[in-house]
C-alpha positions in Angstrom: 139.4 241.9 -15.0 141.6 241.1 -18.3 140.2 238.9 -20.6 142.1 235.4 -20.7 142.8 232.4 -18.1 142.2 234.7 -15.1 138.4 235.7 -16.4 135.9 233.0 -15.5 133.8 233.0 -18.4 136.7 233.3 -20.8 138.3 229.9 -19.3 134.7 227.9 -19.7 135.1 228.9 -23.5 138.5 227.9 -23.5 137.3 224.7 -22.2 134.4 224.3 -24.5 136.3 225.0 -27.5 139.0 222.5 -26.4 136.5 220.1 -25.9 135.1 220.4 -29.2 138.0 220.3 -30.9 139.1 217.2 -28.9 135.5 215.6 -29.8 135.8 216.3 -33.4 139.3 215.2 -33.8 141.0 218.4 -34.2 143.9 220.4 -33.1 142.3 223.6 -32.0 139.1 225.3 -32.2 138.5 229.1 -32.1 136.2 232.0 -32.1 136.4 234.9 -34.0 134.3 237.8 -35.3 133.4 239.7 -38.7 136.3 242.0 -37.4 139.0 239.7 -37.3 139.0 239.5 -33.2 140.4 236.4 -32.3 138.2 235.8 -28.8 139.3 232.6 -27.7 141.3 229.5 -29.2 141.0 226.2 -27.4 143.9 223.4 -27.6 142.8 220.0 -25.9 145.2 218.9 -23.8 146.4 222.4 -22.8 146.1 224.6 -19.8 143.9 227.8 -20.8 146.3 230.3 -22.6 146.3 233.0 -24.9 149.7 232.0 -26.2 148.5 230.6 -29.5 150.8 232.3 -32.1 150.5 229.4 -34.9 146.6 229.1 -34.1 146.5 233.0 -34.5 148.1 232.8 -37.7 145.4 229.9 -39.0 142.9 232.4 -37.8 144.1 235.1 -40.0 144.4 232.5 -43.0 140.6 231.7 -42.0 139.6 235.2 -42.3 141.1 236.6 -44.9 139.9 233.5 -47.2 136.6 232.8 -45.8 135.0 235.6 -43.5 136.3 238.9 -45.7 134.4 237.6 -48.7 131.1 236.4 -47.0 131.2 239.8 -44.5 128.0 241.3 -45.7 126.1 238.1 -45.8 127.1 237.5 -41.8 126.2 241.1 -41.2 122.4 240.3 -42.9 122.5 237.2 -40.3 122.8 234.8 -42.9 124.0 231.4 -41.2 126.9 230.0 -42.8 128.7 226.7 -42.5 131.7 226.7 -44.2 134.1 223.6 -45.0 137.9 223.1 -46.1 138.4 219.4 -46.6 141.7 218.1 -47.4 141.7 218.5 -51.4 141.4 222.3 -51.1 144.7 223.0 -49.6 146.6 222.8 -46.7 144.2 224.2 -44.3 141.4 222.1 -43.2 138.5 223.3 -41.1 134.7 223.6 -40.4 133.3 226.9 -39.1 129.7 227.7 -38.4 128.5 231.1 -37.8 126.4 232.6 -35.3 124.7 235.6 -33.8 125.5 237.5 -36.9 128.8 238.6 -36.2 131.0 235.4 -35.0 132.4 231.9 -36.2 133.3 228.8 -34.1 136.2 227.2 -36.2 137.5 223.4 -35.8 141.1 223.2 -37.2 142.0 219.8 -38.3 145.9 218.5 -39.4 144.2 215.7 -41.5 140.8 214.8 -43.6 138.0 214.8 -41.3 134.5 213.7 -41.3 132.4 216.8 -42.6 128.9 215.3 -41.3 130.1 214.2 -38.2 132.3 217.4 -37.3 129.2 219.6 -38.4 126.8 217.6 -36.1 129.0 217.9 -33.0 129.6 221.7 -33.8 125.8 222.3 -34.1 125.3 220.4 -30.8 128.4 222.6 -28.7 127.1 226.1 -30.4 124.8 226.7 -28.0 127.0 226.7 -25.2 129.7 228.1 -27.2 127.4 231.3 -28.2 125.9 231.6 -24.5 129.9 232.3 -23.3 131.4 234.1 -26.2 128.0 236.6 -25.9 128.6 236.9 -22.0 132.2 238.1 -22.4 132.6 241.8 -22.3 133.2 243.8 -25.5 136.7 243.5 -27.1 138.5 247.0 -26.2 136.7 247.3 -22.9 133.6 249.5 -22.0 131.8 250.8 -24.7 134.0 249.4 -27.2 132.7 247.5 -30.4 129.3 248.9 -30.5 128.6 245.9 -32.9 129.5 243.3 -30.6 127.6 245.1 -27.5 124.6 245.4 -29.5 124.7 241.8 -30.2 124.8 241.0 -26.7 122.0 242.7 -25.9 
């Protein structure tokens, strides 16, 4: 079964991310991995879809700015919380890493209450982590050995 709206676990992850974004006042939320694999983007008020071109570009910017310089820390399992409030550029987000190779990111159009968003992300993280780790490895069976190992 392809990963996307027809996959039941992916659909649950989409809904969890969309709900997280809505709860935080964000425009969308996503999960990506240390290799810039975008696992899922959840958009509040929108049916599950993989057609997320604008959000994919935002995830690429986030990856280049935040994950690439922190990759070795992530690989060592260091939990990270990354926030980019309004005064640091056009992109506004809060991200929390999990399972050593993933990050959940909530994206905003305007300023946000960092402490509140951080608390809401932490509350939603166990379910998002469970769903992400329940997805099959990217590229099919045997692909992405690092992610598969983390799922074990």
